[in-house]
N, C-alpha and C positions, 0 to 999 in steps of 0.2 A: 384487863389484859389477858386474863385466863380465857375469856370468851374468844378473843382473837386467835389465841393459840389453838384452841379447840376447833375453831372454824377452819384454820389453816390446815390443821391435821386432818380434819374431815375432808377438806377439798383435796388434799394430797392423796388421801386414801381413795377418794372417789376417782381421781385422775388415774391412779394406779389400777383400779378396777376397770376403768374404761379402756386403758391401754392393754390390759390383759385380755379383755373381751375382744377388742379389735384384733389383737394378735391371734387369739384363738379362732376368730372368724376367718382371718386370712389363712390360717393353717388348716382348719377343719372345714371351713365353708359354713354356709348358713342355710337352714331349711325351716323357715317360718313363712307360712303361706301369707301372702302371694309371692314372697321373696325366696329365691332359691338359687344358690350358686355353689360351685365346688371350690374348695380351698386348695392350697398348694399341695398338700399331702395327697388328696384325691387325684389332682391333675398329674402329680408325679407317678402315682400308682398306674394311672391310665397310660402314661407314656411308657412305663416299664412293661405293661402288658402289650402295648403296641410294638415296642422294640422286640419283645419275645416272639410276637407273631411274625414280625419282619425277619427275624433270625430263622424261624421255622420255614418261612417262605424261601429264604436264601438257601437253606439246606435242601429243600425240595427241588429248587431250580438246579443246584449243583448236582444232586442225585440224578435228575432228569438229563442233564448234560452228559454226565458220565455214562448213563445208560445209552443215550443216543450215540456217544462216541464208541461204546462197546459194540453196538449194533452195526455202526458204519464200518468198524474194523472187521467184524465178522463177515459182513457183506463183501468187503474188499478182498478178504482172504478167500472167500468162497468163489468170487469172480476170478481171482488169480489162479485158483485150483482148476477151475473150468478151462481157462486159457492154457494153463500148463499141460493139462491132460490132453487137450486138443492138439497142441504142438507135439507132444510126445507120441500120440497115436499116429499123427500124420508123418512124423519122422520115421516111426517104425514101419509104416506102410511103404514109405519111399525107400527105406533100406531093403525091405523084402522085394520090392519091384526092381530095385537097382541090380540086385544079384541076377535076377532072370533076364533083365534087359542087357546087362553086360555079357551074359552067356550067349544071348541071341546075337549080340554084336560080334562076339568072337567067332561064332559059327558063320556069320555073314562074311567076316574077314577071311576065315579059313576056306570058305567056298569060292573065294575070288572076287567078292564084292559084286557090283552090278556088271552084267555082261550084256553087250549088244546082241541083236539078232545077226545071224550069218549074213543076211542081205545088207545090213548096216555096216559091216566091217570094212568094206571097200578094199582097196589094194593093200593098204598097210596092215589090215586086220586088227587094228588097235581098238580096244573097247574100254569100258570103265575100269576103275582101279580094282586090282585083284592081287592075290598073293604073288602071282608071277610078275606083276608090274612094280610092286613096292614091297619091300620086306616089312612084315607086320611088326617087327621090333624096331623099325626105323622111326625115330621121333624128330628127325631134323626138320621135317616139313611142318611140324605142329605149329599152329599159330600163323603160318604163311597163307597168302591168298591162294584160293583153289585154282587149279589149272584146268583150262578147257581143251578138249581134244580139238583138232583142226576141223571146223565145221564146213570147210569148203571142199573136202574130199568127196570122191564119188560115193554115192549111196547114202549121203547124209541128208536128213530131212531138214530143209532150211527153216521151217516153222519152229521146229523143236530145238535147233542148235545142236552143239556137240554135247558130249558127256562130261560131267565134272569129275576130275580125279581127286580123290580124298585119301590121304594115307591112313594107316590103321590107328595111329595115335589120335588123329582127329575124329575118327569114328567113335573111339572110346570116350573122348572128351565130350563130343556132341551127345552121346547116349547119356552120360553122367549128368550133363547140364540140363538135358531135357527132363529127366526124372526129377531133378531138384527144382526146376522151374514149375513143373506140374504140381509138385508138393507145395511150393510157395503160393501158387494160385489157389490151391485147395485150402491152405491155411488161411489165406486172406478172406476167402468166401465164408469159411466156417467161423472165423472171428467176427466178421460182420454180422452173421446170423446170430451168434451167441451174444453180441453186445446189444442186439435189438430185443432180446428177451427180457 
């Protein structure tokens, strides 16, 4: 009976050793030529290293995205500055031209506007709009259709028609609008050129 107990104890001990060896091999791996494989610990370490590498890659990607966003923001602000400077320069030019153009319009109005030649006056002697035809302060006619002189009178050139009468307010409005329209055209051309750079 003692022999059976000793054999049972030996078998139990051997089974325990085998279980411990298997567990150790599963955890640590096995490196006995020609057999070699990694255990759970080595695989877990490899995964941790890979996760750390991926986290580094993610940080690099986020840093690159932030850098790209900063560059895009700087480029947008630079482009907006270029456009703003263009608009401001063209506005300043238009304002300086407007003063001179309005002065010229006032001189034109004070001089009596367009005057026909003596031969074209005919019997009525009526010519283009002048200070004597309409008061330069009168703005009632502003925005109304222009009036044509009678083109059937003697001395009128049929090919050219009559003269257009424009009051002083309309001369000022046309002068102002012309300068602003020229500035708008110049701005559009400059913006087109700047956006192609």
